[in-house]
N, C-alpha and C positions, 0 to 999 in steps of 0.2 A: 924295455928295463924299469921304469919308474911305479909298471904293473906289478910287476910278481914281486920287488922291494913296499910295496903300500897290503898285501896279499901276507907275504914270511908275519910282517908289522904285526897285521892282526892277530895270526895265525898267534904267533907269540905275543900277545897280552891276555889272550883266550886261554891256555896252557901254562900263565903265566898265575890268573888269578885260578884258575881251575888246578894247581901246586897250590898256595894257599893255602885256598879253602880247607885242603888235604889235609894238610903239617899244619898249622893251627890250631895250639893246641888247646881243649875241649876243658876249661876249666868250671867242672858240677862234680863233684868228686865226695861220696863216701868210704873212708876209711876203716878197719880198726885196729891198732896196735903192733898188730904183724903183719901190716904193707896192703895184705889183703881189702879191696871195693868190694864198697859191698853194696847192694839191690837197697833199693827204698823197701821189698818183700824181708831180704836179711833185714836191715837195719828194726823192724814193727818184729822178724819176731827173737830176733833180740832182748830187744829190753822189756817183750812181753817172760820173756820163759829167763835170762837169765839176770843173772846183778855182777855189778863191777868184783872187782875180787879188793880194788881199795878206790876206795872214792874221795883221797883226802884234798888228791892235789884239785888246784881250783879249775872254774871253766878260767879258758883266757883265751881273750878272741883281739884276731891282730889285723889291720886294718891302717890302711891307709891315704887320707882325708881327701889326694889325687886321683886315687882309684874307682872308678865311672863305679864299678860294682858291690867296691867296699857300700855306696852313700848309704843306700836304700838298705842295709841291712844294717849298718852302723844306726842308720832312729831308727829301724824298727828294732832296735834292743833300747835303744835309750825309751823309747817307748815303754814297752814291754816291760825292763826297768825301774820306770816312774810308776805301773803300775800296777806292780813290783811285787812292792818292796824289803825282801825274805829275798829273792833272788839275787845273785852274785855274780856275777863277772866279773874279770879283768880284762881291757880295755884298752890296747898296748897299738900306739900310732907308729908303724911298724917311718914315719916320716923325724922321732922324732930322736932317732940316734943310735949309732952303734949296735946297745945293747938291747932293740927292739927285737933287732934280723936277728941278733946270736941267738936270744932266749925264743925264738921264731924254727932258726934252723935246725936246737937246741931238740926241741917236738919233734919236726921231722922225721929228729937221725933216730927217736925215741918214737916212731910209726917208724919207720922202716920206708919212708918214701923219699925220692933222689927229685924230685919236683914240689919245689918248691908254691903255691900258689894264694892270690889275697881276692878276696878276703877268706880264710880262715875260723874255724872254731873248734879248741880242742877241749874235751870229756874229758877221761882221761884216754880209759882206749878206745875210742872216736873220736874223729876228726870229720866233721864237716866242712869242704870249699865247696863256693859259687852264693849267691845271692838267692834259687829257691833254691839250692839244699837248706842252707843255713834258717829262711824264714820258716820254708816247712817246717825241717823238723827241730828249730830250736826246745820249742816246747817241750815236744814227743822225752828226747832226748836228754834236756838240760832233768828231768822231773826224775824218768831211768839211774842216772847218776847221781843224781840227791834222794827220792825216799826212798823206805823201802816199802814198797807195796805198785806198780805202776802205776799197773794196767790204762796203756797208752792206747793212743785210738792208730790209729795209722798212719800214712801222707801223703798227702791229696796230690 
């Protein structure tokens, strides 16, 4: 009986690990204001063939200092802004209070997204979620959103 119970436990543990991997959300998305997800190629095409209809909304980055994936993005943005003083990004610390969470929720609703993840940055009609997406796509999308003629380079 004990041997059967041990085998049963092992099978359960393996199934639990496999299911956990399959169920965990992937926090790496590029999305448009209509809620649709964009590939890197879609984003590259968009920034090189269109201009945002209205680029008056600020660029807003949401993070939490206790969020592991947020730390490298926050460091990247701080260095980028330091190296490029004309770049303006509103940095919103989600642990600062409920107002910041409400602000993030409103932007997710405007972008027709039901799940909220951090780190996330909004450039008007485009949002980037996830460490790699933000670090790799920030400069290209920022230039697209804030300048007349992007001539942007592909995301790596």
